[in-house]
N, C-alpha and C positions, 0 to 999 in steps of 0.2 A: 598565439600558439595554441592555447587551450581551445579556442573557437575552431581552429583547423582540425584538431584531434577529434572534437565532438562531431564536427561535420563529416569527417572521414568515417567515424563509427556509424553515423546515421546512414550514410550512403551504403556502406557494407551491410548494414542491418536490413536494408531493403532487398538484398539479394540472398543473404544467408543469415537468417535470424539465429539459428542454433549455434553457429560458429561465433558470432558476436557475443551471445550469452555466455558461452564457455570462456571466451577471452576475458570478458568483464568479470566473471566470477574468479578466474585465476588472478587477475590483476588486483581485485579487491582483497583476496586472501593474502597475496604477497605484500600488499601495502599494510595490512593489519599486522602481519608477522614483523615487518620492518619497524612498525610503530611500537610493538611490544619490546623489541630489542633496544630501541632508542630510549624508551622510558626506563628500562632496567639499567642501561648504561648511564643515563642522566642521574638516576638515584644513587648508583654506586660510584659516581665520579667525585673526585676530591675527598675521598674517605680518609686521607692522611691528616685532615684537620680534625677528625673526631677524637674524642676522649683525651683532649689536651686543653689546658687553660687558654681561653680565647678572649678577645675583645671583639664584640659583635655590635655593629650599628645597622639599624634598619627601621622601617616604618610599620606601625601597628595596623594590620588589616582587619582583624576580628578580635572581639572580646567576648568571653563567655564565663559568667560567674557561677560558682557552685558552693553554696554555704551549708550543704547538708552532710556530705560524706567527709571531705577533708578540708572544707573551707578554703578552696583554692580558686584561682582565676586562670583560665587557659587563654593565651593570646597567640595569634598567628602573626608572625613578623616576616616582612619581605626585606631581606638583608641587602645592603649595597656594599658593605665592607666587612670582611672577617680577617682578623689579624692574629697571627700566632708567632711567638718568638722562635719556635723551632722550625716551622715550615715556611712562613712568610705571609703574604697578603693574598686573599681570595677576593677578587672583584666581581666574579660572576654572581648574579642575584640568586638567592636561595630562599625557599620558604621553610621556616622552622616553627615548631610549636614549643612554647615555653609555659610552664606552670609556675605561678607565683602565689604565695599566701594571700588570701583575700584581703586582709587588713593592709597589706603593702601595695595593693593595686588600685586604691581608691582614686589616685590622681591620674591614672592612665586613661587615655581616650583614643578613639580612632583617629588615624592620620598623624599621630605624634611620631617624631623621630627620636628613637631611644637608643642609648648606648649601654651595653651590658659588659661588665668587667668580670674576669675570672669565672667564665662560664664554660662548662664542658658539655658538648653536644654528643649525643649517642644515637645509634641505629640498632635495630634488632639484629642479632647475629644471623648471618646468611646460612642457608641450608642448601643441600643438594637439590631438593625439590622445594621450590618456593611456595607451593601450595600447602606445605606442612606448617607454614608460619602465616596465619591470617593477618597479623598486625603488619608484617612486612608488605603484604599485598595492599593493605589498607593505606599505608603511607604512600606507596606508589600511585594508587588510585587518586588520592587527594593531592598529590604533588608536594608532599611534605618531605623535605630532605632529611631532617633530624629533629630530635626533641631533647628537652632538658627540663630539670626542676631546680629552681633556685630558691634558697631560703636566706642565706647570709650574704650572698654576693651583692654587690652594689650595682645599681643602674641609675642613669641620669636621663632626664627628659629635656630634649631641646625644644623649647616651646615656640621658637620662631617658625617652625614648620607648620603649615596650614593643611587641614584635611581637604580632601576632594569635596566637590559640591554634593555628591551623593552621600558621602560620609557625614557631612554636616546636616543634611536632611534626615539621615538615620538618627543622629544624635538628638536633633530637635524633636523628632517624633517620639523618641524613646524617653526623653526627660521631661516632657511637658504634659504628662498624664499623672494621675494619682496612681498609687501602687496597684490597686486591683485592675484598673483600666489598662495600665501598662503591661501587666502580666497576661491580659487577654489579647491585647493588640500585638505584642511582639511575636508570639508563635503563630497567630492567625494570619497576619498580614506581612510580617517581615521574616518569618521562618527562624526567629531567634529564640532559643530555648535556654532557660536558666533554671537552676535547681536551688530552690529555697522553700521555706515553709509555705508561703503564700501560693507559689506556683504548684506545689504538690497538692495543696487544698483545692485549687481550681481544677487540677487533673482528676482528683477524686470526685468532684462535683460533676464534671463532664462525663465520667464513667457512670455515675448514678443516673444521669438524664439521658444516657445513650448517645451523646454527641462527641465522643472522644475522637472519632475519625475527622470531624470537622475542625477540631482544634489543631490537628497536624496539617500544616500548609502543604497542599499538593497541587496537581495540575487543574483540578476542578475549581480551585479558587481563582486561577488566572482566567479560565473559561468564563466564570461568572462575572468577573470584572470586565472582560472584553464584551460580554453580552450586554451588560448595563451601558457601556459606552456606545455600543451600536444602537441600542434603543434610544439613547439620548440624542446622539448625532443624527439619527434618522429624521427626527422632527425639526432639526435645524435646516434641512434641505441643502446640505453642502454638496459640492461636487464630489464624485466618487474618488477621484485621485487625491484630492485634498483630504477627504475623510479617511481613506486608507493610510495616508501619510500620518495623520494624527494618531490612528490606532498603532502604527509602528513606533511612533515616538513614545506613546504611553507605555507600550509593552517594554521597550528598551529602558526607559527611565525606571519603571517598576522593577525590572530585573537588576538594575544597578544598585538600588537601595535595599535589596533584600538578600538574604543568604540563600543561594540557589540549592536546589535538590534535583535529583535525577528525574523525578516526575514533573517538576516545574520546568526543567529544560526541555523534556519531551513535549509537553503541552505548548511551550513557547515556539518551538521549531515548527510544529504542525500548524499552529495558528498563522505563523509567518508564511508558510507554504500556501495555506488557503487564501490568505490575502493577496499574495503574489499571483495566484491563479485567477482570482476574480478581477484583479486590476488589469491583467493582460488578456482577459477573455478566454482563458483556458478552462477546460472542464475539470473540476476538482474531483479527485478520487481518494477516499480515505485509506484504502489499502496501499496505494502507491505513496501517499504522503507518509504513512506509518513506516513503510519499508525504507523510504529515503531518510526519514528521521533516525531509524535504527542504524543505518549505514553511517550517518554523520556522527552519531554518538559513539559507536563502536570504533570508527576510524580515529576519532580524536583521542579516546582512551579505552582500549580494549579490555582493561582490567575491570571495568564496570560490570561486565558479563558475569563475573565470579561472585557478585554480591547480591544479597536478597532484594535490596531496594530496586535494582534494575530488573531482576527477574519478575518480581510482583508487578511493577509498574507497566513494563512492556508486555508481560504475559496477559494481564487482565485487559489491557487496551486491545491487544490482538483478538482476544475472545469476544470483546464487545463489538469490535468492527466486524468480525466474522458472523456473529449472530445477527447484526443489523443487515448485512448483505443477504444472509439466508432468508430472513423475514421479508426483505424487500423483493427478493426474487420469486417468492411464492405468493399465491393468492389463497388466503385462508377463508373458507366458507363455513358458515354455521347454519344448522337447520332452523327454519322459522318456527317459533313456538306456536302452539295451537290457538292461543288466545289472540294472536295477531292475524292468523289466516282468516278468521271470520270478519 
């Protein structure tokens, strides 16, 4: 069905390009509007379970420790069951954020199935204009349904549940380094940031040496990794299809074991588009790849546009691509110095 729709648009485009462009822009705007309404509805759905004593069972997806400000650990839990005596049982999966005192979180690991007792989940109060509440928008953007802080409530760990393979790789890479190496490796390669005295010391050192930007994992790290793989596999003289398949597997595996960011996602999608173009013999265009990447990201979650990380990442990339095409389209000539003329 999708093939027929695309073929129909392609045929119409040959006869009336402006009409197809207008229709495409209208459909894109309509789909983005529908996506915004759906995300808001999904966030406000099942709000009758909030601010009530609950029993929550779910799997730990992320762990982030902070021993500087309040000595707490923030965990992201993908729930499978939420039970309330007043409302009933909620079986729809939800992503919640829970803060636990750091001393009580030492036994928690990724992939564990945890049960929380007597926990009250909360959301920021809704406003007439949602742009007046940035935290409300942030939770929708991150897909977090509610949050809670527990101090005296009890939770139990079901140890029989095994972590996913990529979570096991993440744990292995995080725990088999010494303290200094781990605090360098986690933010640089895995995008995992923790707040303690050693990490702050490393941040201050990176600021002193002017390499603070390199310590924040971004799209340039993925480009560097793919470039190294291309240089290595080039000398192995592998077939192009097999080589590009290896690149795709490496990028997908690396994306699974890391904590994604908007710049990382942008770089990954553009690299995949470039590989697909080369694999099928298409002419790659940076402008078209960037426009398609922007449409994919905005269509998936339009709330990214309201935050600074999206604006800086996509804005700077657009400027770089534009400057490249301006320089590529012009021939710059310099006068020959007098000592060369003779």
